[in-house]
N, C-alpha and C positions, 0 to 999 in steps of 0.2 A: 294189422296195426294193433296198438294197445287196446285191451278190452274186447278184441275179437277172438273167438274160439279158435285155437290152432295157430294164431298169428305168432311168429317168433322173430322178434326184432333184437333179442338179446339186451334187454334192459337191465339185467343183473337179477331181477325178481320174477319168479313164476308163480302164478296162482293156478293150482290144479284142482278141478272141481268135478264131482259127480254131475252127470246131466241133470238131475232133478233139482240141484241147487245152483244151476248156472246163472239165474238173474242175481242172487246175492253175490256170488262170486265175481260177477262183472263189477258190481259196486266196489268191492275190495280192490279188484284189479285197476279200475280207474282211479281209485284214491291213491293207491301206490305207484301209479304209472308203470304197472307191470304187465307182463304178457300173460294172456289167459289160455290155459290148456285143458282140454277135455280129458278126464281120467280114462286111462285104459291100462291094460297089463303092463305096458312098457313106459308108462308116463313118468314115474319116478326115476327109472333108469336113465331116460333120455334128459330129464332135468337136472340129474346130478352131474351130468357132464358139462351142461351149458350154463348154469346159473349158480350164483353164490347164495341165493336166498329162495326158499320155497315155502309157499303158503298152501296148505292143504285144506279145502273147504268140504270136509267129510268127518266122519267119526275119528276119534284118535286111534281106535283099534286099527282101522283100515289103514290110516297113514303109517302107523308103526309096523304093520306087517309088510307094507310096501317099501319102506326104506331099510328095514333091518338087514336084508342081504347085501346092502350097498354101501353100509358103514365100514370105514377102514381107519380113519385118523381124524380126530376132532379139529385138527389144525387145517385139514385139507377139505373135509366134508362140508357141504353147504349147510347153513343155518335152516332148520325146518320148524314151522309153526303150523300147528293144527287149529282149525277154527271150526267152532260148532256151526252146523247148518243155519241155525237161527241167528248167527252173528252175535251171540251173547259173550262168548269165551274165546280168548286167543290163548293157546298152550304152546310155549316152547317145548318142543319134543327133543332136539338135539342142537348143539351149538348155541347154548344159553349165553355164554361168554364171547361168542364170536358172531354176534349179530341177531340171534333169535329173541333174546331178551328185549333188545331195543325195538325190534320190529313189533313185537307183541304190544309194547307200550305204545308205539305209535298207533297202533289200531284202536287204542282207547279213544281216539278222536272220533271213531265211527260208532262209539257207545259201547264198545266191548269191554270185558274185564280181562286183564292180562294176569294169567295164572302163572306167575314166575316162581319156579321151584328151586333154583340154584341157592345154595346156602348162603353165600356172601350177600346176594341181593335181599334175600328173605330177612336177613338180619341187618339190613341197611349198611352193609358194607360195599366197598368198591373192589372188585377182583382186579388181579394183576393184568389181566387181558384188557380190561376196560381203562386201567390207567395208562397202558400202553396206547390204546386208541385215542385216549384224550390228549395224550402228549405227542402224538404223531410218531410213535416209535414201534418197534418190534422186540418181542421177547426172544432174546438170543438163546438162553438155556430152558427150553420149554418144559423139560421135566420139573423144573423148580417150581411151577406154578401150583401144583398140587399141594406141596409142602406149605408154600407161602399163603395161599388162599386159606389152608386149614388153620394156619396161625391167625389169621385175621379174624377168625371166629371168636378167638379167645382175647385178643387185645389189639391195640393199634400197632401195626408194623411200620417202622420209619421208612421214609423214602429220602434217599440221599442224591443229590446232584453233584457229580464230580465233573469238574471242567478240566479239560486236557492241558497240557500233557500231564499224565498220571498214571499210576498202576494200581489196579484194584485186584486183590486176591479174595475171591469168593468162594464160599462153600456151596453144597448142593441145595441148601435151604435159602438161597439168595437169588432173586430174579434180577437178570441183567437186561436193561432195555436200551437199545440202540436205535438210531434213526431209521425209518423204513427205507427199505430198498429191495429190489428183486434179486440181485447178485451178490456173491461173495467172491472176492479175489484172494486166492491162496498166493503168498509170495515167499520166496527164498533168495537169498543172496550170500555172496562170498563174504568172508570176514573182512570188515574195514571198507565195504563199498560206500561211496560218497552218496550223500543226499540227492546231488544233481543227477547222478546216474540212476538212482531209483526213480526220481521223478521223470527222467526221460523214458525209462522202460514203461512206466504206467502210462505215459502219454501216447507211447506207440502201441501198447497193449489194448487199450480200450477201444480204438477204431478197429483193430483186427478183430475183436469180439462183437464189435457192432453195438456197443452200449456206451452210455455217458456216465461220467462219474457220479452224477446225481442218483444213478440207479443202483450204485453200489452201497450195500448196508454196512459192509466191513471188510477190512483186509485181514488176513489171518496168517499166522506164521508159527513156527516152533517157539517154545519159551526159551530155547537156547539162544535165541536172537534178542533177548530182551535188553542186552547191553549194545546193541548195534545202533550207535548214535545217528548214522546216516538214515537207516531205516525208519527210526522213531520220529527224526526231524522231518522226514519227507512226508510221512503220512500226516503228521501234525499239521504241516504247512498247508496241506490240501483240506483240513478241517474234517478229516475222515476218522474212523474208528480203526484202531489196530489191536487185534485180539491174539493173545499168546496162548498156545495149546501145549498140554502136557504130552508125553510120549505115549501114554496109554491111549489117550483120545486118538492121536494121530494114527497109531498102528491099528486101531479098531476099524478104520475106514477101508472099504472094499477096492484098493487100488492094486491092480495086477501087474502093471509095466514096471520094470526094474528101474531103480533110481541110485545115483551115487549115495544118497543118504543112508543106503543100507549099512555103509561103512560105520555110520554113527548109531546103528540099532534102530533106524527109522525106516518105514516102508516108502517114505517120500516126504516131501514138504509141500510144495505148491498144491498138487491135486488133493491129497488127503486133508490138508488144512481148509481148502475150499469146501470140500464135501462135509466135513465135520460140523460146520454151522450154517450151511445152506438148508433152505426149507425143502425143496423138492429132491435133493440129494441127486441132481443131474449135472454131469460136467458137459458145459456148452463150448468150452475151449480147452483143449488139453494143454499140459504144461508146455510153455514156449520160452526159450532163452532169449533175452535182451541183453547182451554183454554179460555181465557178471550176475544179472538178475533173472530169475525164473518165475513166471506168473501162469496161473491157471484160473479159469473162471467156472464157477458152479451157481446153479439157482435152486 
């Protein structure tokens, strides 16, 4: 159960502690409603696979050496906070914009000082990732956050709300926020396909993939379809997002199966479009034809 050494109930947060600091660690685990794990050589590797947040009650040096070989992608790695053994300081080590800063600040209620070092927070600014969290959205083009967050340090960066239907052409220094969702549906259709046929294909596809419309972050297609009224009207009627991708982005995706789109100079439409803006880059449903519509699902 929570607060007991070695108990794993998958609360989302793990507190890892050296044995000599276990009493203080238990206080932290109880406060957070977290699982308490005793530190050993494989503790961090195990926690990285199972938890979204990790609190390490030990010196920052031990924690850094423990997590360093495990780090891969800031968007996928768990947030990690080191707590000094005397419970005086909470230090976000990685994932500051992905939960670690908020976790450290939450621990201030236990009398700790949150040592937040991310530049935006240190300067009293709100990072793109935190705006997305506050608005219940996802950052579509994640590479943009570095440039946008850097710009925030120098001046206020405007936030625009665009209600559909609409088309936004954004450069690399613009972060695009879409509603949260685990999946992306890549979609292609023959020229002139009716709205009703698009909706029918989507209605048949989602049960085949075992997901609900509410779990879809966006539909994605080639920008060659930006004049397809049936496609645009169908996605808009669902209250969903439709993202148009350029040829370079589509052809950069690791799709091996042949596609008729090769005649247009594209490696494909449905699968590469789904992969391009998905988070995990995993196809969960390969392209499937529903009449004149082809759909693939990635996450």
